[in-house]
C-alpha positions as CSV (number, residue, x, y, z in Angstrom):
1,M,0.0,0.0,0.0
2,K,1.7,3.1,-1.2
3,L,1.8,6.1,1.1
4,A,1.0,9.4,-0.5
5,R,2.5,11.8,2.0
6,I,4.7,13.1,-0.8
7,L,6.9,15.9,0.6
8,L,9.0,18.4,-1.2
9,T,12.5,16.9,-0.9
10,T,13.0,17.0,-4.6
11,V,12.0,20.7,-4.7
12,Y,14.7,21.4,-2.0
13,I,17.3,19.4,-3.9
14,A,16.6,21.0,-7.2
15,L,16.8,24.5,-5.7
16,S,19.8,24.1,-3.4
17,L,21.7,27.3,-3.2
18,S,25.0,25.9,-1.9
19,P,26.6,22.6,-1.1
20,V,28.2,23.9,2.1
21,K,26.0,24.3,5.1
22,A,28.1,27.1,6.7
23,Q,27.8,29.1,3.5
24,Q,24.0,28.5,3.4
25,I,23.6,29.6,6.9
26,Q,25.5,32.8,6.2
27,A,23.4,33.5,3.2
28,N,20.3,32.9,5.2
29,R,21.3,35.6,7.7
30,S,22.1,38.1,5.0
31,I,18.8,37.9,3.2
32,N,15.9,39.8,4.7
33,H,12.8,39.4,2.5
34,S,10.9,36.3,3.7
35,A,7.6,38.0,4.3
36,E,7.8,40.0,1.0
37,T,8.8,36.8,-0.9
38,Y,5.9,34.9,0.8
39,E,3.3,37.5,-0.5
40,K,4.7,37.4,-4.0
41,S,4.8,33.6,-4.1
42,L,1.1,33.0,-3.3
43,V,-1.1,31.8,-6.1
44,R,-4.7,32.9,-5.9
45,F,-7.9,31.2,-7.3
46,D,-11.4,32.5,-8.1
47,V,-13.7,31.5,-5.3
48,K,-16.2,30.0,-7.7
49,D,-13.5,27.7,-9.1
50,C,-12.7,26.6,-5.5
51,V,-16.3,25.8,-4.9
52,Q,-16.6,23.7,-8.0
53,D,-13.5,21.7,-7.0
54,L,-14.9,21.0,-3.5
55,Y,-18.1,19.7,-5.1
56,L,-16.0,17.4,-7.3
57,L,-13.8,16.2,-4.4
58,E,-16.9,15.3,-2.4
59,A,-18.4,13.3,-5.3
60,V,-15.1,11.4,-6.0
61,L,-14.6,10.5,-2.3
62,K,-18.2,9.2,-2.2
63,D,-17.7,7.2,-5.4
64,A,-14.2,5.8,-4.9
65,H,-13.3,5.5,-1.2
66,P,-13.8,1.9,0.0
67,C,-15.2,2.9,3.4
68,L,-15.9,6.6,3.6
69,Y,-18.0,6.4,6.7
70,C,-16.0,3.9,8.7
71,F,-15.0,6.6,11.2
72,I,-17.4,9.4,10.6
73,D,-21.2,9.8,10.3
74,S,-22.2,10.5,6.7
75,T,-24.4,13.4,7.7
76,A,-21.7,15.1,9.6
77,F,-19.2,14.6,6.8
78,H,-21.3,16.1,4.1
79,Q,-22.4,18.9,6.4
80,A,-18.8,19.8,6.8
81,F,-18.4,20.1,3.0
82,A,-21.6,22.2,2.9
83,E,-20.2,24.5,5.5
84,A,-16.9,24.8,3.7
85,V,-18.7,25.8,0.5
86,A,-20.8,28.3,2.4
87,D,-17.7,29.8,3.9
88,L,-16.2,30.2,0.4
89,E,-19.4,31.7,-1.0
90,S,-19.4,34.3,1.8
91,K,-16.1,35.6,0.4
92,K,-17.7,36.5,-2.9
93,N,-18.1,40.2,-3.7
94,P,-20.4,41.4,-6.5
95,L,-18.1,44.3,-7.4
96,Y,-15.0,42.2,-8.3
97,V,-13.7,38.7,-8.8
98,S,-13.1,37.2,-5.3
99,K,-10.0,35.2,-4.8
100,I,-8.4,33.1,-2.1
101,T,-4.8,31.9,-1.8
102,E,-3.7,28.4,-2.7
103,N,-2.7,27.9,0.9
104,E,-6.2,28.8,2.2
105,F,-7.8,26.4,-0.2
106,L,-5.3,23.6,0.5
107,A,-5.9,24.0,4.2
108,T,-9.7,23.7,3.6
109,V,-9.2,20.5,1.5
110,R,-6.8,18.9,4.0
111,R,-9.2,19.7,6.9
112,L,-12.1,18.0,5.1
113,I,-10.3,14.8,4.0
114,A,-8.7,14.5,7.5
115,M,-12.3,13.9,8.8
116,V,-12.4,10.6,7.0
117,Q,-9.6,9.4,9.3
118,D,-7.8,7.5,6.6
119,G,-4.1,8.1,7.0
120,H,-3.5,7.5,3.3
121,L,-5.7,10.4,2.2
122,Y,-3.6,13.3,1.2
123,A,-3.7,16.5,-0.7
124,E,-0.9,18.7,-2.0
125,S,-0.6,21.9,-4.1
126,H,2.9,23.1,-4.7
127,E,2.9,26.1,-7.0
128,S,3.1,28.7,-4.3
129,L,5.7,26.7,-2.4
130,V,7.9,26.2,-5.5
131,N,7.6,30.0,-6.1
132,Y,8.7,30.7,-2.5
133,V,11.6,28.3,-2.6
134,S,12.8,29.6,-6.0
135,E,12.9,33.1,-4.6
136,R,15.1,31.9,-1.8
137,G,12.3,31.9,0.8
138,K,13.2,30.5,4.2
139,F,11.6,28.3,6.8
140,F,11.3,27.7,10.5
141,P,14.7,26.4,11.5
142,L,14.1,23.8,14.2
143,G,13.2,20.1,14.0
144,L,10.9,19.1,16.9
145,A,10.1,15.9,18.8
146,L,6.6,15.6,20.3
147,Q,5.8,13.7,23.4
148,N,3.0,13.9,26.0
149,N,1.5,17.0,24.3
150,K,4.8,18.8,24.5
151,A,7.3,19.8,21.8
152,Y,11.1,19.5,22.2
153,I,14.0,20.9,20.2
154,R,15.5,17.9,18.3
155,E,17.6,19.7,15.7
156,D,18.7,23.3,15.0
157,Y,19.3,24.0,11.4
158,S,20.2,27.6,12.0
159,A,23.2,26.9,14.2
160,S,22.0,29.7,16.4
161,L,21.3,27.8,19.6
162,D,23.8,26.5,22.1
163,T,24.0,22.7,21.8
164,L,22.8,22.5,25.4
165,A,19.4,23.8,24.1
166,L,18.8,20.5,22.2
167,G,16.3,18.4,24.1
168,S,14.7,21.5,25.7
169,E,11.0,22.0,25.7
170,I,9.9,24.7,23.3
171,L,7.1,26.9,24.7
172,A,6.4,29.5,22.1
173,I,7.3,30.6,18.5
174,N,7.1,34.4,17.8
175,G,5.0,34.8,20.9
176,I,2.5,32.1,19.9
177,A,2.2,29.2,22.3
178,V,3.4,25.9,20.7
179,E,0.1,24.3,21.9
180,E,-1.8,26.8,19.7
181,V,0.5,26.1,16.7
182,L,0.0,22.3,17.1
183,L,-3.8,22.8,17.5
184,K,-3.9,24.5,14.1
185,M,-1.8,21.9,12.4
186,M,-3.3,18.7,13.8
187,P,-6.7,19.0,11.9
188,L,-4.8,19.3,8.6
189,L,-3.1,15.8,9.1
190,S,-4.9,12.6,8.0
191,A,-4.5,9.7,10.4
192,D,-6.1,6.4,10.8
193,A,-8.8,6.6,13.5
194,N,-7.5,10.1,14.2
195,L,-4.6,8.6,16.2
196,T,-2.7,11.4,17.9
197,T,0.6,9.6,18.0
198,S,0.5,9.2,14.2
199,R,-0.1,12.9,13.6
200,Y,2.6,13.8,16.1
201,R,5.1,11.6,14.3
202,Q,4.1,13.2,11.0
203,L,4.9,16.6,12.4
204,E,8.3,15.3,13.5
205,N,9.2,15.0,9.8
206,V,10.9,18.3,9.3
207,F,9.5,18.9,5.9
208,T,5.9,18.2,7.0
209,F,6.2,20.7,9.9
210,D,8.0,23.4,7.9
211,I,5.5,23.2,5.0
212,L,2.5,23.3,7.4
213,Y,4.0,26.2,9.3
214,W,4.7,28.0,6.0
215,T,1.1,27.3,5.0
216,L,-0.5,28.6,8.2
217,Y,1.8,31.5,9.2
218,K,3.6,34.3,7.3
219,P,7.3,33.5,7.5
220,T,9.8,35.8,9.0
221,D,13.5,36.3,8.6
222,T,14.1,35.5,12.3
223,Y,12.1,33.6,14.9
224,Q,11.8,34.5,18.5
225,I,11.5,31.2,20.5
226,T,10.9,30.6,24.1
227,Y,12.1,27.4,25.6
228,R,12.6,25.7,28.9
229,A,16.0,24.1,29.3
230,V,16.6,20.8,31.1
231,N,17.7,22.8,34.2
232,G,14.2,24.4,34.4
233,Q,15.3,27.8,33.3
234,V,13.2,29.6,30.6
235,Y,15.0,31.4,27.8
236,D,14.0,33.7,24.9
237,Q,16.3,33.6,21.9
238,E,16.3,34.7,18.3
239,V,17.1,32.1,15.7
240,G,17.6,32.7,12.0
241,A,15.3,31.3,9.3
242,V,16.9,28.8,6.9
243,A,16.6,27.9,3.3
244,G,14.9,24.7,2.3
245,S,18.2,23.5,0.9
246,T,19.8,23.8,4.3
247,I,17.2,21.5,5.8
248,N,17.5,19.1,2.9
249,L,21.3,18.9,3.2
250,A,21.2,18.3,6.9
251,N,18.8,15.3,6.3
252,S,20.6,14.0,3.2
253,D,22.8,11.5,5.1
254,R,19.8,9.4,6.5
255,E,20.2,5.7,6.5
256,A,19.6,3.5,3.5
257,D,16.2,1.9,2.9
258,R,17.3,-1.3,4.7
259,R,20.3,-2.7,6.5
260,L,21.4,-5.7,8.6
261,I,23.7,-5.6,11.6
262,L,24.9,-8.8,13.2
263,D,26.0,-8.9,16.9
264,E,27.6,-12.4,16.9
265,K,28.7,-12.1,20.5
266,N,25.1,-11.8,21.7
267,A,23.7,-13.9,18.9
268,T,21.4,-11.0,17.9
269,A,20.6,-9.5,14.5
270,Y,19.2,-6.1,13.8
271,L,17.1,-5.8,10.6
272,D,16.3,-2.1,9.9
273,I,13.6,-1.7,7.2
274,N,12.8,1.9,6.5
275,T,10.5,1.3,3.6
276,F,8.6,-1.4,1.7
277,Y,9.0,0.3,-1.6
278,N,10.7,-2.0,-4.1
279,A,13.8,0.0,-4.9
280,D,17.3,-1.2,-5.2
281,N,19.5,-0.9,-2.1
282,K,22.6,0.9,-3.2
283,K,24.6,-0.3,-0.2
284,V,24.1,-4.0,-0.8
285,N,23.4,-3.7,-4.5
286,A,20.4,-6.0,-4.4
287,T,16.7,-5.9,-4.7
288,Y,14.5,-6.2,-1.6
289,N,13.9,-9.9,-2.2
290,K,17.6,-10.7,-2.5
291,F,18.4,-8.6,0.5
292,L,16.0,-10.6,2.7
293,E,17.3,-13.9,1.2
294,S,20.9,-12.9,2.0
295,S,20.1,-11.5,5.4
296,F,18.3,-14.6,6.7
297,K,21.0,-16.9,5.2
298,Q,23.6,-14.9,7.2
299,M,21.5,-15.3,10.4
300,K,21.3,-19.0,9.8
301,E,25.1,-19.3,9.2
302,Q,25.9,-17.2,12.3
303,N,23.5,-19.1,14.5
304,I,21.5,-16.0,15.4
305,K,19.0,-16.5,18.3
306,N,17.4,-13.1,18.5
307,L,16.1,-10.9,15.7
308,I,15.1,-7.2,16.1
309,I,13.1,-5.9,13.1
310,D,13.0,-2.1,13.3
311,L,9.9,-0.7,11.5
312,R,10.0,2.7,13.1
313,D,9.3,5.5,10.6
314,N,8.5,3.0,7.9
315,P,5.7,4.5,5.9
316,G,4.8,1.3,4.0
317,G,5.0,0.5,0.4
318,L,4.0,-2.8,-1.3
319,V,1.9,-5.3,0.5
320,H,4.0,-8.1,-1.2
321,N,7.1,-6.9,0.6
322,A,5.5,-6.9,4.0
323,Y,4.1,-10.4,3.5
324,L,7.4,-11.7,2.2
325,L,9.2,-10.5,5.3
326,F,6.5,-12.1,7.5
327,S,7.0,-15.4,5.6
328,Y,10.6,-15.5,6.8
329,I,9.7,-15.2,10.5
330,S,6.4,-17.1,10.5
331,P,6.2,-21.0,10.7
332,I,3.2,-20.8,8.3
333,N,2.7,-19.0,5.0
334,V,-0.3,-16.6,5.0
335,E,-2.2,-15.5,1.9
336,S,-2.5,-11.8,1.4
337,K,-6.0,-10.4,0.8
338,V,-7.4,-6.9,0.2
339,L,-10.7,-5.6,-1.0
340,V,-10.7,-3.1,-3.9
341,K,-13.7,-0.9,-4.5
342,S,-14.8,-0.8,-8.1
343,S,-15.9,2.7,-9.0
344,Q,-16.5,5.0,-11.9
345,F,-13.5,7.0,-10.7
346,L,-11.2,4.0,-11.1
347,K,-12.6,3.0,-14.4
348,E,-12.0,6.4,-15.9
349,Q,-8.4,6.6,-14.8
350,K,-6.2,6.9,-17.8
351,K,-2.9,6.9,-16.0
352,L,-1.1,3.7,-15.2
353,S,-0.6,4.5,-11.5
354,F,-3.4,2.3,-10.3
355,I,-2.6,-0.6,-12.6
356,E,1.1,-0.5,-11.7
357,V,0.3,-0.6,-8.0
358,M,-2.0,-3.6,-8.4
359,L,0.4,-5.5,-10.6
360,K,3.3,-5.0,-8.2
361,N,1.2,-6.1,-5.3
362,F,-0.6,-9.1,-6.9
363,S,1.2,-9.7,-10.3
364,K,-1.9,-10.5,-12.3
365,K,-3.5,-8.4,-15.0
366,S,-6.7,-10.3,-14.6
367,Y,-7.3,-8.6,-11.2
368,V,-7.5,-5.2,-13.0
369,A,-10.0,-6.7,-15.5
370,R,-12.1,-8.0,-12.6
371,I,-12.3,-4.6,-11.0
372,N,-13.3,-3.0,-14.3
373,R,-16.0,-5.6,-14.8
374,A,-17.5,-5.2,-11.3
375,A,-20.4,-2.9,-10.6
376,N,-19.6,0.4,-9.1
377,G,-19.6,0.1,-5.4
378,D,-18.7,-3.6,-5.3
379,L,-15.7,-4.8,-3.3
380,V,-13.5,-7.1,-5.3
381,E,-11.3,-9.5,-3.3
382,I,-7.7,-9.7,-4.4
383,T,-5.5,-12.4,-3.1
384,S,-1.9,-13.5,-3.6
385,K,0.5,-16.3,-2.6
386,H,3.5,-15.0,-4.5
387,H,5.3,-14.2,-1.3
388,F,5.2,-17.8,0.0
389,I,8.5,-19.4,1.0
390,K,8.6,-23.1,0.2
391,N,12.0,-23.9,1.8
392,N,11.3,-23.8,5.5
393,D,15.1,-24.2,6.2
394,V,15.5,-20.4,5.5
395,K,12.9,-19.4,8.0
396,F,14.0,-17.8,11.2
397,T,13.0,-19.8,14.3
398,G,14.5,-17.8,17.1
399,N,13.1,-14.9,19.2
400,V,11.6,-12.1,17.1
401,Y,11.1,-8.5,18.4
402,I,9.2,-6.0,16.2
403,L,10.0,-2.4,17.0
404,A,7.4,0.1,15.8
405,N,6.2,3.6,16.4
406,G,3.5,6.1,15.4
407,A,5.1,6.5,12.0
408,T,4.9,2.8,11.3
409,F,2.2,2.8,8.7
410,S,0.4,1.1,5.8
411,A,2.2,-2.0,4.7
412,A,4.6,-1.7,7.6
413,S,1.7,-1.7,10.1
414,M,0.2,-4.6,8.2
415,L,3.2,-6.6,9.1
416,V,2.8,-5.7,12.7
417,K,-0.9,-6.8,12.5
418,L,0.1,-10.1,11.0
419,C,2.6,-10.7,13.9
420,K,-0.2,-9.8,16.4
421,D,-2.8,-12.0,14.7
422,Y,-0.6,-15.1,14.3
423,H,1.4,-14.6,17.6
424,V,4.7,-14.2,15.9
425,G,7.3,-12.4,18.0
426,V,6.9,-9.6,20.5
427,I,5.7,-6.1,19.5
428,T,7.7,-3.3,21.1
429,G,7.9,0.5,21.0
430,E,4.7,2.6,20.9
431,E,1.3,2.5,19.3
432,N,1.4,2.2,15.5
433,G,0.2,4.7,13.1
434,A,-2.6,2.5,11.8
435,C,-5.9,1.2,13.1
436,Q,-6.1,-2.4,14.3
437,A,-9.4,-3.2,12.6
438,V,-9.3,-1.3,9.3
439,S,-6.6,-0.4,6.9
440,F,-6.7,1.4,3.6
441,G,-4.4,1.7,0.6
442,D,-3.7,1.3,-3.1
443,L,-3.7,5.0,-3.8
444,V,-4.8,6.7,-6.9
445,G,-4.1,10.4,-7.4
446,F,-6.1,12.9,-9.4
447,D,-5.9,16.7,-10.0
448,L,-8.8,19.0,-9.2
449,P,-9.4,20.8,-12.5
450,H,-9.6,24.5,-11.4
451,T,-7.1,24.7,-8.5
452,F,-4.7,21.9,-9.7
453,A,-4.5,20.5,-6.2
454,K,-3.6,16.8,-6.3
455,V,-5.6,14.5,-4.1
456,Y,-4.6,10.9,-3.4
457,I,-7.5,8.5,-2.6
458,S,-7.5,5.0,-1.1
459,T,-9.2,2.4,-3.3
460,S,-8.7,-0.7,-1.2
461,I,-9.5,-1.9,2.4
462,V,-8.3,-4.6,4.7
463,N,-11.1,-5.2,7.2
464,R,-11.0,-7.5,10.3
465,E,-14.6,-8.5,10.7
466,D,-13.9,-9.9,14.2
467,D,-12.5,-6.6,15.5
468,L,-15.0,-3.7,15.3
469,E,-13.0,-1.5,17.7
470,K,-11.3,1.4,15.9
471,H,-8.2,1.5,18.0
472,S,-4.5,1.5,17.3
473,I,-2.1,-1.4,17.3
474,Q,-0.7,-1.5,20.8
475,P,2.8,-2.9,21.7
476,D,3.3,-5.9,24.0
477,I,6.2,-4.0,25.6
478,K,5.9,-0.2,25.6
479,L,9.2,1.7,25.2
480,D,9.2,5.5,25.8
481,R,11.8,7.7,24.2
482,N,14.3,9.8,26.1
483,I,14.1,13.0,24.2
484,Q,17.3,14.4,25.7
485,Q,19.3,11.4,24.8
486,D,17.9,11.2,21.3
487,A,18.7,14.9,20.7
488,K,22.4,14.0,21.3
489,G,22.3,11.5,18.5
490,E,21.6,8.4,20.6
491,D,18.7,5.9,20.1
492,S,17.2,5.5,23.6
493,V,14.4,3.1,22.5
494,L,16.8,0.8,20.7
495,K,19.1,0.7,23.7
496,Q,16.2,-0.2,26.0
497,L,15.2,-3.0,23.7
498,F,18.7,-4.3,23.4
499,V,18.8,-4.7,27.2
500,I,15.5,-6.5,27.2
501,V,16.6,-8.9,24.4
502,N,20.0,-9.7,25.7
503,K,19.6,-9.0,29.4
504,T,22.8,-7.0,29.3
505,T,23.9,-3.3,29.0
506,T,27.1,-4.4,27.2
507,T,28.0,-2.1,24.3
508,S,26.9,-3.6,21.0
509,P,27.0,-2.4,17.4
510,I,23.2,-2.7,17.6
511,A,22.8,-0.7,20.7
512,R,25.0,2.0,19.2
513,S,22.9,2.0,16.0
514,E,21.2,5.2,15.0
515,K,17.8,5.2,13.3
């Protein structure tokens, strides 16, 4: 199940101003036109065009989404659309063509689709943002960590703060309480069953937070922040805004899509899977399938007894890849199954995105034909056994620990559900970013014709008929982060898990591993 939280990393890369961070920071401090650049960058639409696009969006959601009213009453949902249209209509003026900004319209769309409580639903509209970045516009310079309804400074891209400020609780930004900032952002984030942890983890993605902050607030050249240090003292300090390229450069050295670390001394393996997209891993020069085959062969050869599978911050990808990994750790092979809603929207799609997703997940063109033949509104069952492992000798039979968090989503959370349902391994970490009973996926994107906003809609559902409770996937062993340790570059959760698995605090290449 592909995740459509498509952020603007590519925009930042394409518009990088300098390869040297220090030079970028100096440039940021010497430019003083953020607010002016922001106003110039904003694209504006006629109110009547926005109204027409909202009507179309409502109709497509009703036609194509596999369970639009799983989490919200239908009357309340459509009433929200009616109120949004009325609000737009109230902005009309008979004396001139009334317009609203792209940011205002996008915020309205995001707020409406978030009510569905499907974490896959997403809307994006980038023309204003691209204009802003191309004119060397700048962003809020801090990366945050959210926990227990509080925000902490995780990273400082401006290099303005003392390193001791990392891990401090941030109280206000430009005189606005952080609680108020988060309160405005949260309704714009789609999350399964409205899970708070999932939305918090989304905001910890620096691009998500910065783009939302840019959407909701007029940017400034500097930001006055108020924070409470670890010693309890409250400080006010000015920090410089930064270019998007600075943020991108600071995050360009993130780990590869997947990696295996063996701790032969403790007979423990650490399998870090950051995505289930089927891209080549440059570090091991192998496809995902070959990577798994090689990894489990090494575990067998090294007589590994404990396996930690780290799915934190894994946004998902292909169902096949999640089920394939499960086949390596489960004594039995489990057939994958999803229900795809046939709709007029799907049948009118001319692009290959839908077909490509279905063929990658299930490998049969006949499935697409079945969906096209089905009556609109019917749910078509799609199954697959292509991930089955016939040679049981390669299966892992030791102790399995699944490490997940609120950003473990889509196909990744499906793997966690499988482990829960079939009692494979121990689930650790925090609640997942998906609902236990219902999952959506197989996204299809379409453009609203007047505003050009792109909306991604789920077309399939995995429904557990024996579980009607709309709750998150809870861990067997809850592990809380230590924000102060993590701000120093450590991985406090992984260290806790290593102690549990090996009953030792001995230093290990796994315990030292950074996510």
